[in-house]
N, C-alpha and C positions, 0 to 999 in steps of 0.2 A: 387715225390722224394721218394727214398727208405727209409723205416722206420729203425731206429737204436735203439738198436741192431736189426738185420735185419730179414725181411721175417717172421714176426710173432713170432720170438723168444721171450721168456719171460725172457731172461737173462738181468737184468737191474742193477746189482750191482757187486762190487768186490767179495762179499761173494758168490753170486750165481755162478759166473764164477769159483770160487775155488772149487765148489762141482762137477764139470764135470770131467769125466775121461780123462786121457791123454795116458794111456797105450795101446799099440798095436792098433793104429788107422788104421782101414782097409782102410780109405780113404787117407792115406798118399800117395803122388804121387809116391814115390820111396822106402822109406827105409825099411818099415816093411814087407809088403807082398812079395816084390821082393828081400828082403835081401840085398839091395844095388846093385843087379846085373846089373840093367840098367845103372849104372854108367860106365859100360865097353862096352856098345852097341852103335853103331851109330857113326856119325861124326859131332856132333854139334860144330861149330867153336868157340862158346862162352863158352864152357864147359871145365873145367879143372878136369881130372879124379883123383880119390883117389890114394894114394900110400901106403895105409895100409890095413890090413885085407885082403890081397891078396887071401889067401886060401878060406876064407869064401865067398868072392865075386866071385871067380872063380867057386866054387861049385854051388853058386846060379845062376851063368851065364848059367849053363847047363839046368836050368829050362825054360829059356826064349823061345827057339824054341817050346817047348811044349805049353806054354801059348799063343804064337803067332798064333798057328795053331789049336787051339781048338775052338769049337763053343762058349765057354764061353768068350774067348778073341779074337774075329775075328779081323784080321788086317784091319784097316780102317783109312787112313790118315785124319787129320782134315783139314778143309778148312779155312785158315786164311784170306781169302777175305770175309768170313762170308756171302757168297751168292752173292757177288758183281760181281765176274767173270761171273757167270751164268746170273745175272740180266742184265748186259751190253753185253752179248754174246761175251766176249773178246776173249776167246780161239777159238771160231768159226771164228772170224774175222782174228785172227793171223794165224791160220792153213790154211785158204783159201787165205792168203796173200792179204786180203782186207785192205791194208795199209791206204788208205784215210779214209775208214770207221772207222778204229781203231783210227786214229788221231782225227776224228770228235767227237766220243763219249768221248775220253779222255778230250776234251775241254768242253764237256757238263756236265760231272759228277760233282756233289758236291764234295767239298774237301775231306770229309770223305770217300766217295765212291772211289775216285781216290787213296787215300792212301791204302785202303783195297785191291783194285785191284792190285796195285803195290806190296803190301806185298804178295798177293797170287801168283804173278808171280815170284818175285825175290827170295823169300825164299823157293821155291820148284825147285830144280835143273832140274827137268824134263822139265821145261818150258824155260830153258835158250837158247836152240837151236833155238826156234822160235823167241825169242827176238833178238838173233844174226842176224837172217834172216831179221827182221824188221829194225835193225840198218843199214844193207846193202841196203835195198830197200825202206825205208820210205822217206818222203819228209819234215816232220816237224823237222827242225834242233834243236829246243829247246827240243822236246820230244826225239829225237835221243840222244842228249847230256845227258839228264836225265837218260835214260835207259842204255846207254853205260857206264856212270859214275858209276851207282849203280852196274851194272854187274861186273865192275872191282873191286869193293869192295869185292864182293863175290868170285871172282876168286883169289884175294889176300889171303883171309882167307882160301880158299880151299888148297892153296899152303903152307901157314903157318901151317895149321892143328890146332887141339885142344891140341897139346902137350904142356907140360910145356916149358917156355921160354928157359931154359937151355938145352932142348932137341931138339930145332929147329936149323937146320943147317944154316951155313952162307949163302949158296945159297938160302935156303928157305926165310930167312930174306930179302935178296936182292930183290927177286921176289915179296915178300909181299909188300915191300915199293914201288917197281916200279909200281905195280898195284894201290896202294893207290894214288901215284902221278898222274898216268893217270886219275884216277877217279876225283881227285881234279881239274885237268885242265878242265875237262868237266863240273864240277858242280859249279865252281867259276864263278863270273860274274853275269849278270842279265838274268832273264827269263821274257818274256813279260806276260805270263799268271800267275796270282797270285798263283794259286795252284801249278804250276810247281816250282815257286820260293820258296814256302814253303817246298816242297819236297826236293829241292836242299839244303836248310838250314839244314834240318834234316839229309840228307845224309852226309853233310860236318861235322856234329857233330859226325857221325859214324867214319869218317876218323880221326878226332882229337882224338877220343878214341883209335882207332887202333894204332896211332902214339904215344900215351901217351902225347899229347900236351895239357896240361891243359889251358895254356894261350890262345892258338888259340881257344879252345872250349869256353872259357868265352867270348872272343871277338865276336865269331860267335853268341853266344846266345844273347848277348846284341844287335847286329845288327838285328838278326831275330825277337826279341820281339818288336823292334820298329815298325815292319810291321805286325807281327802276335802275338800280345800279349796274345791271348787266345788259341793258337794252342796246343792241347794236345799232338800232335805228336812231336813237337819241345821240349816241356817241358819234355816228357818222355825220349827223346834222351839225353837231357841235364842231367837229373837226373841219367841216366845210366852212363854217362861220369863221374859224380861226386861221384860215389860209391867208397868206400875204395879200392876195387879190381882194380880200374882203376886209376883215376886221383884225386880223392877227399877224403873225410872223412865222417864219420857218422855225425859229427857236421855240416859240410857244407850241407849235404843232408837235415838235419832237418831244418836248417836255410832257405834253398831255399824253402822247402815245406811250412813252416810257413809264408813265404812272399807272398804266393798265397792266393786266396780266392775261395770260391765255390767249384766246382768240381775239379779244379786243385789242390787245397789244399788237398782235400780228397785223390786224387790219389797220391800226393806226400808223404803224411803221410803213406799210405799203402806201397808205394815203399820203404820208409825208414824202415818200420817194416820187410818187406821181406828181405831186405839187412841185417838187424841185425840177422834175423833167419839164413840166409845163412852163416854168420860167425860161428855160433854154429854148423851148419850142417857140414861144412867142417872140423871143429876142432874135432868133436865127433858126428857123425851122429846118433848114437844110443841114445845118451843122449841129443840131441839138443832140443827136445820139452820141457822137464822139465826145462832146463836152460833158454830157451827163455821165457817160461811162467812166471817163477819167476822174470825175469828181466824186462819184458815189458807189462804184462797184465794190470797194473794200468794205464799206458799211453794209451793203447788201449781203455779201458773202458771210460776214460775221454774224449778222442778224438771222440769216436764213436757217442756220443750224438749230435755232430754237423756235422757229415758226410753228404755230399751232393752227392747223387747217383741217376742218372736219371733213367727213365723207358723206354727210347727209345732203339734203336739198333745202336746208333752211336758209333764212335771210343772210346770216353771218357767213356761212360757207359760200353761198353763191357770190356775194359781193367781194369777199376776200379773194376768191379765185379769179374774179374779173380784174381786180386790182393787181393781182400777181401776174396775170397774163399781160396787163398793160405795162408793168415794170419790166418783164422779160422783153416785150416789144421795144421799150425805151432803150434797153441795153443792146438791142439788135440780136437777141437770142431767139431767132424765129422758130427753131425746133421746139424749145421749151414753151414758148408762147402757144404754138400750135397744139402741143400736148395738153396744156391746161384748158384751152378752149374746147378741145374735143371732150375732155373730162366733164365739162359743163353740160354736154348733151343738149345744146341749144339754149341754155339759160343765160343768155347774154343780156347784161344789165345796161341801162343808160349810163350810169356812172361806173367807171371814170371816163369812159370814151367820150361822153358828151362835152368834156372839158376841151377837147381838141377839134370840135366841129359838129355840125348838124348830123342828123341821123342817117339820111339816105345812103350815102356812100359807105359810111361805117357799117351800117347794118348789113348791107349786101356782102361786104368782105367778110365780116365776122360769121354770118350764116354760112358762107362758103367754107370757111375754115372749120366751123363746127360740124360740117358734114351733113347739113340738113337741107341743102339745096343742090 
């Protein structure tokens, strides 16, 4: 289990935390070094761009192409399958249209590996065409339903875009909901393979979030946890549904997190802290860290003594460490953030960093910190 506070850090008290600097944190994923510019780059469907400081952000935006194409910040997308696509030779099987072989390994994978493979496929649009080919040519109806359903979620979001709700056209809303309804048709009902059923529950929670249907999400979570009580993927999806920006509140998030034990409790508390930081970030991103530090560092120090973080490379450990690094960053603790990122050995997840802006600038900085570029 990971030592708290972590990775050899000698920070053990409120007073010691107070002595650490928070100004101009070079490890901030977005705000300081990039001047907020990356908030205007890319097409993250879960990200809502700033509407203030337009001149500053636009001028900073001009720096991005330079940073992207220098040796110091080489463009290199992160692998959110965390090596599982390569381990199971998934892309080779799909590109060669070895459908039966792909279906066989999908059944053989441990649940964590299956979720990571699916993330690596679904959340990178360059893979969607080969998944469409599989849907047309495969034979496993359960796997076809699962993939087609999740693809429709992504297609819906690509049509809706990341614009503010009042900037989305009526036609966009109609197509968005149409795709979510199509996804729901595929993902509802039962799946024979337990891992497929678990993935379907998680995907249905994504749909509930997209529709803003809190009651449906709560009912889904109750049903899902009767079968998969310890699923970090279902828990993470539910916590994201219950954020203040979607269907819940800070109080509900904290209550859900505290109702868990072990690693899920740790992940939940860190997700709560990241969400609280995001509230400050979107209100006043230049002043977010001092405000967050003043409001939440006592809670963090008290909770951290009981954090339970594994040493493996499973889904729960990888995401918990990414959230921990994000929380350290939010407190301005760049040494601790750097240590956690290095411990991840390149396993940088989209969440929670995706909350604060699109991928390019973030990925470049995180890869640099992780020591793999």
